[in-house]
Every structure is written in C-alpha cells, then in structure tokens.
C-alpha positions as CSV (number, residue, x, y, z in Angstrom):
1,X,7.8,-66.0,-42.4
2,X,9.8,-63.5,-40.4
3,X,9.0,-65.4,-37.2
4,X,10.9,-68.4,-38.4
5,X,14.1,-66.4,-38.8
6,X,13.7,-64.9,-35.4
7,X,13.3,-68.4,-33.9
8,X,16.3,-69.7,-35.8
9,X,18.4,-66.8,-34.4
10,X,17.1,-67.4,-30.9
11,X,17.9,-71.2,-31.2
12,X,21.4,-70.3,-32.4
13,X,21.9,-67.9,-29.4
14,X,20.8,-70.5,-26.9
15,X,23.0,-73.2,-28.5
16,X,26.0,-70.8,-28.2
17,X,25.3,-70.2,-24.5
18,X,25.0,-73.9,-23.9
19,X,28.3,-74.7,-25.6
20,X,30.0,-71.9,-23.7
21,X,28.8,-73.4,-20.5
22,X,29.9,-76.9,-21.5
23,X,33.4,-75.7,-22.4
24,X,33.8,-73.6,-19.3
25,X,36.4,-75.4,-17.2
26,X,36.0,-73.1,-14.2
27,X,32.5,-74.2,-13.3
28,X,31.7,-77.3,-11.4
29,X,29.2,-79.9,-12.8
30,X,26.6,-78.8,-10.4
31,X,26.9,-75.1,-11.4
32,X,26.7,-76.1,-15.1
33,X,23.6,-78.2,-14.5
34,X,21.9,-75.3,-12.6
35,X,22.7,-72.8,-15.4
36,X,22.0,-75.1,-18.3
37,X,18.6,-76.4,-17.2
38,X,16.7,-73.2,-18.0
39,X,18.6,-72.8,-21.2
40,X,17.6,-76.3,-22.3
41,X,14.0,-75.7,-21.4
42,X,14.1,-72.5,-23.4
43,X,15.6,-74.4,-26.3
44,X,12.9,-77.1,-26.1
45,X,10.1,-74.4,-26.3
46,X,11.8,-72.6,-29.1
47,X,12.2,-75.9,-31.1
48,X,8.5,-76.7,-30.6
49,X,7.4,-73.3,-31.7
50,X,9.6,-73.5,-34.7
51,X,8.2,-76.9,-35.7
52,X,4.7,-75.7,-35.2
53,X,5.2,-72.7,-37.4
54,X,6.8,-74.8,-40.1
55,X,3.9,-77.1,-40.0
56,X,1.4,-74.2,-40.3
57,X,3.4,-72.8,-43.1
58,X,3.4,-76.1,-45.0
59,X,-0.2,-77.0,-44.1
60,X,-2.3,-73.8,-43.8
61,X,-5.7,-74.1,-42.2
62,X,-8.3,-75.0,-44.8
63,X,-11.0,-72.8,-43.3
64,X,-10.8,-69.1,-44.3
65,X,-12.5,-68.0,-41.1
66,X,-9.8,-69.5,-38.9
67,X,-10.2,-71.7,-35.9
68,X,-13.7,-72.7,-34.8
69,X,-12.8,-74.2,-31.5
70,X,-14.6,-71.4,-29.7
71,X,-17.9,-72.5,-31.3
72,X,-17.9,-75.7,-29.3
73,X,-17.0,-74.1,-26.0
74,X,-19.6,-74.2,-23.3
75,X,-19.5,-71.2,-21.1
C-alpha cells in the first residue's frame, strides 16, 4: 500500500521536528510545550491511521460489497 509509505514518511518528519525542538537550547520550556503539542497530536493521529491501515491490510473485509453500516441507519 502506497498510503503506508506516505504515513511512514510523515511520521518520520514529525519525529524529526519534535527532536529538533527538544534539542533546541534557545527555547524556553513553555515555548517548547506550545510548539510540540500540535506536533504530538499530529503524530498520534498519524500513528492511529497507520495502525488502522495495517490492520485492514492484514484483515481485509470479508464482504465483497464493502461496509453495510448504511443499511442500518435510520434517516
């Protein structure tokens, strides 16, 4: 899956940014916290998406017609 390689690259880029912030001696701890929080949130979302795609790759849906959640929705 090409998506997995893109997610791996994005995770590596975010990790590099986080490490750069950690090793930056000129920033105060408050500044580091403010800049790292969005990066850590992004990393969490990317990791979850990566895990979800890995699960779907390893366990494809058994139904050939896809998800049937819409059949049970009451409009």
